[in-house]
N, C-alpha and C positions, 0 to 999 in steps of 0.2 A: 541682551535678551532679558526680559523681566519674567521672573518666576514667582508664582503665588503658591504657598505651601500651607495646606490646611491639615492640622493634626500634629501636635508637638509632644506626643507621649514618649514612651520608652524607645520606640523605633523612630518616630518622626523627628524628634529633636535633633539627634545626631545626623540624620540624613539631610535635614535642612542646613545644618551647619557645614556639612561637607560640600554642599553646592555653593555656599557662600565662600568657603575656602578656595573653591575652584574658580572664583571670580564672577559668579553670577549675581545679579541684582535680585535679592530674595526678600519677599514680604511674607509674614506668617500670620496665621489666625488659628486660635484654639478656642473651643467653646467655653472652656474654663480659662478665662483671660489671664489669671494669675500665673498659670503654668507657662503661658507664652512669654510672660515678662522675664522669665529666666534667660531669654535670648536677646533682650533689648540692647545689649552692648554689641551685638554682632549683626543683627538683621532688623528690618523694619517690622515692628509689632503692630498689628491692626486690631481694632475693636469690633469690626464687622466683616462678614464675608464680602460685602459690597466694596468696602475700602481695600480689601486684600486683592480682589481679582479684577477690578474694573480696568486696569491698564496692563494686565498680565498677558504674555504671549503663550505661556503654558501654566496650567493649574495642576498641582499634585495634591491628592488627598490620601490620607492614611488615618482612618478613624477606627471605631470599635466593631460595629456590627452592620449587617446589611441595611437595617433600617436607618442607621446613621449615614451610610453611603447614599441612600436614596434622598434623604433630607438635605444633605450637604450639596449633592449634585444638582438637585432641583433649584437650590439657591444660586449655585454657580451659573446655571442656565439663565437665570433672571438678570444677573449682573455683569457677566463677562461679555467682552466684545465678540461679535461673530467671527468665526475662524480660529478661535482659541482652541488649543489642544488641551484636553482634560485627561489626566492619567490617574486612575485609582489604584493605589498600592495596598489597599486593605485586602485581607483575605475575606472574600465575600461570596455571594451566591453567583454561580455561572449564569443562571437564568436571569438574575437581575442585571448582570453585566451586559447581556445581550439586549435586554429591554432598554437600558440607558443608552447603549450604543445607537440603537434605532431612533430613540427619541432625540438624541443629540444630532443625528444626521438631519432630522426634520427641522431642527432649530438652528442649524448652521455650525455645529461643533463636531470635532473629531475626538473620539474617545478610545482610550486604550485601557484594558484591565491588565495590571502589571504587579501582582502580588510578589512578595519576596520571602526568602528563607535564609537563615543564617543567624537569627537571634540578635540580641542587643550588641554583641561583640562585632557581628558582621556589619551592623549599622554604623557603629562607631569607627570601625577600621575600613569602611567602604569595600568590604569583601563579600557583599550579599550575592546570592543567586537570584536573578530576576527572570520571571517567566511572563511573556507578554502575549496578549490576544488583541486582535483588531485588524486594521488595515496595515499591510506591510510598508506602504509608502509613508504612513504616519509614523510607524515604528522607526523607520530610517531617519526621520527628522529628529527623533528624541534619543537615538542611540548614543550620541556623544554625551548626553546628560546621564543616561543610565550608567555609562562607563565611569562616571564620577561617584556612583553609589555602590557599584558592585563589580565583581570579577567575572561572573558567569552570567551572561545575558542570552536568553534564548527566545526567539520568536516562535510561538507555538501554533499560530494559525488564526482563525477567525475569532470574532468577539466572543468572550466566555471561555476560550481555551486557556488563557492565562490562569483563570480561576480553577478550571478542571485540573491543570497541571499542579497547581498548589495543593489542591485537595488530595491528589495522588501522592504527593510528597508527604502530606500530613498523615496519610494512612501508614506510610513507611515509618514515620516517627513514632506513631502510636505503638506499633509492635515493638520497636526498638527500645523505647523508654520503659515500657511495661516489663519487657523481658529483663532489662538491666536491673530494675528494682527487685524483681523476683530472684535474680541471680545473687545479688548482694545480701538479701535477707536470708536466702538459703545458706549462703556462706556463714553468715552470722549465727544462724541456728546451729550449725555444725561446728561452731567455735573456731572457725578459720580466721586468720588475719585478713580483714576485709580490704585493707590497703594493698596487701600482696595479691589478693584475689583480683582486685581491679587492675593491677599491673599485668596479671596473667591475661585478663580479658583484653586489655588495651594493646598487648603485644602479640596477639594471635588473631585467628580468623574471626573471632567474635567482636573485634574492635569496631568502633563507630564514633561518630561525632558526639553522640550522647554519652558514651562511656568516657571519652576524653574530657568533655566539658562539664557534663552534669554528674558523672560518677563521683568525683571528689566532693561535689556539693551534697550529694545524697549521703555520703559517709560522714561529713562534718555537720550535717544538719542545716546547712545554708539554704534557706528557701527564698532568698531574694529573687525577684522575677526578672529573668531575661525574656521570658514569655509567660504571660499570665495563664493560670488554669482556666479562668472564665473565658478567655479568648480561644484557648485550645478546645474547650468543650464546645464552643460555637462551631469550630472547624469540623470536629468529629460529627456533630449533628448534621452539618451540611453534606458530609460524605454519605451518611446514611440516607439522607433525602435524595441525593442525586444519583446514587449507585443503582444500577439495574440488576444487581445481585445482592446477596446478603453478606455484608462484610463482617464476618464473625469476630475477628481480632479487634477491629475498630469498635464494634458494639461493646465488647467486654471492657476495653480501656475507657470508652465513653462512660460506661456505668460507674466505673471507679471514680473518674473525675466528677461525675454528677454527685456522688456521695460526698466527696471532699467539698464541692461547691456548696452543697446543702449545709455543710458545717461551717459556712462562712469563711472558707479558705480559698475562695476564688481569686484573691489578689496575690496569692503565693505563686512562685515559679512552678513550672510543670514538673521539675524534679521532686516536688513534694509528694508525688504519687507514692513514694516509698513510705510515707506516713501510713497509708492504708495497709500496706503489707506488714509494717512493724506492729500496728495495732492488732493485727490478726495473727501474729506470730506467737509461738509458745515461749520464745526467749526474747 
């Protein structure tokens, strides 16, 4: 089976490598060609979408923003052979996912929206959680490949539901990471040992993936991106656009990340939210 992989960023690069390790014939394309060249010793690196997808049985995309998804998918429609399965793993617009699904059907393609959660470590270790929208028969055809990328794979229903599930997940992350930053800054203000405080949080009912993985980074000042602020900001804006209620927590956290992004901090990891609180702390 030939797989085309479009997008070799923080998430896409290790995911493509995991498919190669699993024995698949993988070709990759990245809009910034130099970034794709980092993979030249492991997979076939292509200079164009046409070259990458023309012989593929399945095309995976994981890019930055909904506009990128639309642009890339439009190019795939032009160059892939009819019957190709197209799987978008970007966190994107549910509305766009449904539109592309319908357009793909008209052109002879099967589309799945399959965003992931688990961060860069999940991508590296193939332990991602994958939520999938589209036709269940198509999902069944791709399931074996999904299992090489993640540990928790859920079919969520019709086209767009994978994206809705991811946005619901991002809403939970927003509250958790914001509250964690507030907790640690509160502890610092009160002259508590923040390492011990994090141990308390991680060992009790307030524990979370964010506390275990991003808590130490917040304390040490490590802002290396497992997930970019600029991309999380995009996700939070999508939640606000799609929700039929007013998501108060999401809006508050979105506003904080917007402030950080306006300060040109969008390429930092989401744990850098603590910078906002530290700058506004009395200590």
